[in-house]
N, C-alpha and C positions, 0 to 999 in steps of 0.2 A: 180554283178555276179548273174546269175539265178540259183536258187536251185530247186531241185526236192523236192516236199513236201511229207513227210511221217509222219504218226501218230506214236507216241511213243507206244511201245508194252504195253498192259495192262492198258492203260489210254486213255480214249476218250477225244478228244479236246473239250474245252469249246465252246458251240454254242451260238451265239448271235442272238436271235430272235428279229427281227426289228419291232418296234411299227408302223413305217411308212415304207412301202417298198421303196427301193432305185432303181432308174432306172439303168438298166444294158444293155449293148450291147454285144451280142454274134456274133462273125464273123466266119462263116464256112470256110472250106478250099478253097471253090470256090470263096470266097470273099463276099458272100451274108451276109448281116447284119440282125440280128433278135433282135429287142428290147424286153425288158422284165422288170420284177420287181423282185428284190432280196428280198426274204422273211426271209432268215436265212443264216448265214455264220459262218464258223469256220476257223481255220488255214489250214484245209485239204479239204474244199469244202463248198457247200452250197445248197440252195433250191431256184429255180427260177420259176417264172411264165412267160414263154416265149410267144411271140405272136403266135408262132407255135412250137409244140414239135419237138425235133430232134431225129433221130434214136439213140438208145443206142449204146455207143461205139464211137460216133462221137467226133472228137477232134475239139475244138473251141478256138479262142482267145477271151478273155473277158476283159471288162473294166467297172468299177463302181467307183463312187466317194464317199469317206467317209469324215467325218469331219476333218480327218488328211491328206486328199489328195487322189489322184487317185490310184486305185489298178488295175494293169493289170496282165495278166498271160495266161497260157494255161490250158485248162481243158478238162476232158473226161466227156461227158454226160452219165448219168446212166439211168436205166429204170424209166419211169414216175411213180409217186406214185398216180396220179389221172389224170383226163382228162385235167387238166390245170397245174399241178405242176411237175417239173422235177429236180431231184438232179444232182449235178455235183461233180466231184473230181478234185481238182487241180492237174495238172501234173507238172507244174513249175510256179514259181512266182519270179520276180526279187527281190533282197534283199530289195530294197526300198519299194516295195509293201508289203513284209512280215512285215517290220517294221511298216508301216502304219496300216495294218490290226491288228497286235498284239497290237498296241497302242490303237486302238478303242475298242478292246475286253477288254483290261486292264482298260480302262476308265470306263467301265460298271461293270466288275467283280473283278477288282483288279488284282494283279500279277497272271499270268497263268503258270509260270514255265519255 
């Protein structure tokens, strides 16, 4: 079942800053695919260096592969933080993707709650 991802009030989700960026593919609503590199990720979103920046508010499907398996979902692109980096907020992730993402974060930081 796909779940809407929301942060718990008063507590910022643990961010996993990646030593080596992970390839990610963003698919716009028109089907165009934009490759990129995932720099940082949490249970609620992340930071990507896309081949080309997307308009803030754009909804995309995304996929990236973690040591625990692939993570897919829907995300909203936010305002770029530089000429190359753009954050995103997960809108929905299937349960399997949430479990994989949580497992990777816990591998690095321990239990996240």
